[in-house]
N, C-alpha and C positions, 0 to 999 in steps of 0.2 A: 085159257090160253094161254100157258105158260111161253115164258119167251125161253129159245137159246139159250143163254147166255146163263140164265135162270138153270137149266138142265143141267150146260155144263159145269155149273159151279154146285150142281147138289154135288156131283160125280169129282170137286177135287179136283178140274184140270185147267181150273183158271187162275195165273199169280196176280195177286196185289189188283184183284179188283177192288172200287171202292165198295161197302157195306152194301150203300144204298142203291146200287146198278140192279140188281136183279126182280126186285118191286117197280123198279120206277122206269123202267125202258117202254118206250110208246110206241115205238114203232122200229121193226128189226124185218130186214130185207133178204133175197137171194140177189147179186150180182156175178158179174163174170159169164163165162159163156150161157149158160143155164136163163140172163137175165135175156140173151144178148139172141135165142134160140138156134145157137149152132153147134151145142151138147149136151144131150140129155143124160151127162152121168152127172150124179150129184155125189160123189164121192172125195170132193173137195171142194167146199162149200167159202164164198166171199161171200162176206153177209156185212151189210152196213146200216147205220139206224140211229137214233137222237131215244135218249134222255133226259129226263128234269132233274138235276142234283137238287140238293137242300137250298129252301132260300135264300140264305146269307152267302149263298155264293153265286146266284146273283143280283143281291142285293142289299151288300156288305155292308153298307149302312145300322142294317136292322138288326147287327152281333156291337153296333158298336165301333165301325172299322172306319175311321177318317177318312178317303180317301186323299190321297196327297203328302200323309202326315205320318197316318200308322203305319209301318211294316205289310206289305201285304199279304196277307195267308194265302196260301197256297187253294186254287182254285179250282173245282171240276171243269176241265176243260175236252176230255176227250179221254177211252181208253181203248189200249188197240193190244191186237196181243196174234200171233203167227203163229203156223205148222202146229197147233190144236190136235194130236192125233188122240180122236175116240176109238180105241180099239175092237167097242162093244156092235158099232152101233153101225146099221145095215147087216143085219146079223148076222154079226159076227167077223164082217170082210172089212170093218174099220173103214172111218174118216176121217177128212182132219177140214181143219177150220181156221179162217184168218175173219181177223174178228175188230170191227171196227166203229165202236160207240161214241157216238159228238154228244155235250151238250147243247139243248133247243138251242141255246141263246149263239154256239156258236155255227151248228148246222145254219141256222137260217143266216147267216153273214156267207157262210161256203155258197149257200142256195145265191143272196144276194149279188154276190160275186160270179154265179154263173162256172162255176166251177164245174168239170164234167161230169168227175164221179160222182158228185151230190147229187146235180140233177137227174142223171141217170136214176138213181136210188128211188127219188120221187116222182119218176115212170115206167116203175118196170111193172112186169104184165101182173094182172092179180094173183097168179097161182106161186109169185115170187116172193108175196109176201109173208113172211113166218110167222109175224108177231104184230097185233094193230091195237090200240084202244081208237076211244073216241077222239081223245087227242088227234094223233097219228088217224084218222079219219082225216078229220080237219083240216091237218096241213095239205096235206096228200089231196082233199076236197079243189085246194086254193091253191096249187101248186104253178098254175099260170104267171099268178103274182110276181112273181121272181122272176121270169124272163124276159129279157130287153138285147140287145145287140150285142151289148158284150159278148155273148156269145159265139161271134164269132172270132174274136181274140184270145179266148178261152182256149176254143174246141182246135183250131189252130195252131197254138200253143203244143199243146198233148199232143196234138197231131206228128210236129216238127220234131218234139223232144221224143217220141215212138221213133220217127223217120233215124235219126239220129244216132239213138241209139244200135238200128239194124247195121248202120254202116260203122260205125267204128266198141261196140263192144265185144269184149270177149267173149264167147260163150263157155258157158262153165254146165257139164251136168248132161242132162238132158238135151239142151241146146245145142249140144253139140253135133249128137245125131242128125239133130235137122238141120246144119249150116251141111255138113256136109250130103247129105238126101234133095238139099234141095236149092244148094245155091248161096242161101240166105235167111236169115229167121222168117220163118211165114207169119210167128205170133205177133213180133212187132207191122208187121207186113197188114195183119188183120186190124190191129188197133187204130193202124194211120188210114185205115177204107173207113173203118166205122164210124170213127171222131168224125171226118170228114161227111160222110152220108148222116150221123145224128145231124151234125148243123147245120146243114143242107134242109134238113126236115124243118128246126127250129125259126130257119131263115124266112122258110118259107109261108108254112103254114103256121107258128107260134106254138106248137104242140109237138110232141116225140112219142112215135113210137119204137121203140128195142128194136122189138124181131119184127119189123119190113122187111127188112135187105139179110136175112140170114141166109139164103141161098148164097147169096151172092160172096159171101162174111166167110161161109164152107169152103168155096173153090179158092179165096184165098188159103184160107187153113190147110188145104189137099196141096196146094202147091201149084197150082194148074195158072196163074200166072207169075213171066217171067220177071224180072226184077226190072227192066224195061215198062214193060207193058207198067207196073206197079207205080214208077218213076214219072211218067205219060200219064196214068189217072190223076197223083199227084198234081201236075202243074195246068192241066184243066181244070179240075176241077176249083182249083185257086183260083183261078181267074175268073168261072160261074158266079162262085162265091162273091165274091168282091163286086159283083155286080149287083147281085140275090143284097147284100148287101146294104147297099143306097136302096132299095126297093121294097126293102122287107117291112114287112107290118107291125113289126116289135117297138115299144117304148126306146127309145134311145138310152134309158139308164133305168134302174128300180127308181121305181117309185116308193121311197117310204113308209107314208105316212098311213097306208091301208093292210102295208107287209106287220109294222111295228103296232097296228091296232091287234093285227092274226094274232102276235107272240103273246099279246098282256091277257086276248081273249083265251089262249092256250094254259097261260102261266095259274090266270083265274078259275080255269075248268079245274087246273092241281091244286093249286092251295088253298082258293075260294079266294075272296076277300084283297083287295090289291092295296087296298085305305090305309097309308101311310105307308107304303111302299113306293111308290110313283106319283106323277102325276099327270095327268093328263089332262087340257085342253077341252073343255066340250064340243068348241067347234071346228077340233082336229078328229075325236069319236063320229061325231058326224059326217064330216066329209070322206074318211077313213071308209066308212059303211055304205057311205053312199057309191064310193068305188068302186067295193067289193060287190055291192048291188048291182052296178055296170058292167064291169066284169063277166060273173053270172051270165047277165040275161045274153051277154053278146056268144056266150060256149052255148047256152041254150037252144040260139037262134040260127045255129053255124051246123048245129046234130040232121 
């Protein structure tokens, strides 16, 4: 299964994408309204994913670089390109892409930080996965390893950012028409509600189903809510979530040991043996495997 990045590159639609990228993408998904169940229109596609770069990008010492002494070489962290127009797509109707592909190491770091966009990308419905490999599947299967109580601060921060934009950002283009129709920007409002409902799931269940509240989110996008109703929802939800945070089943912070072991296993699946590249104490390996097995057992028992 060819990745979307590879397809776009074959049509010369990507600018300055690294040569290694198209054959090293491990996971690629549709984000945005399609993933949240509020739209079936795929004419615009927000695509997130991760790739594994050259081995010396992750282990620069293998190329002779002494960290802190040599001038650091430019290493791949992410590739982004927006408003990629593919006029021949969808039977000639055209399609526009926004692409964001991360290095696996940065992707793991953002997951550990519980960055909302990146967490969402790992919990999209199966039909939103455009491209995956055994490595991509391995990360997805272990996605609950990354969740912790820090999600509340992150998701709340993103929600408040959207609320601030709703109240202060000068609308341009199609956003002007939205403001004139509804009296406020319902797209920003929809993201506020979505983020708060998502973090509620995470804190309460330790899991995330992105399209669970699709009908409620559609009502916000339709302008069924007044600005007063939105503000009341945010205030009441914040109070409830503060209490839920205290009682959440999630750990206080991410456990780096099993996450690091998962990363190493993924890199070994891609590169082969990492002997000479990294040293991990055997006790750490054993502890990580035991934690992964314990978590897997809990998930199976909860199904």
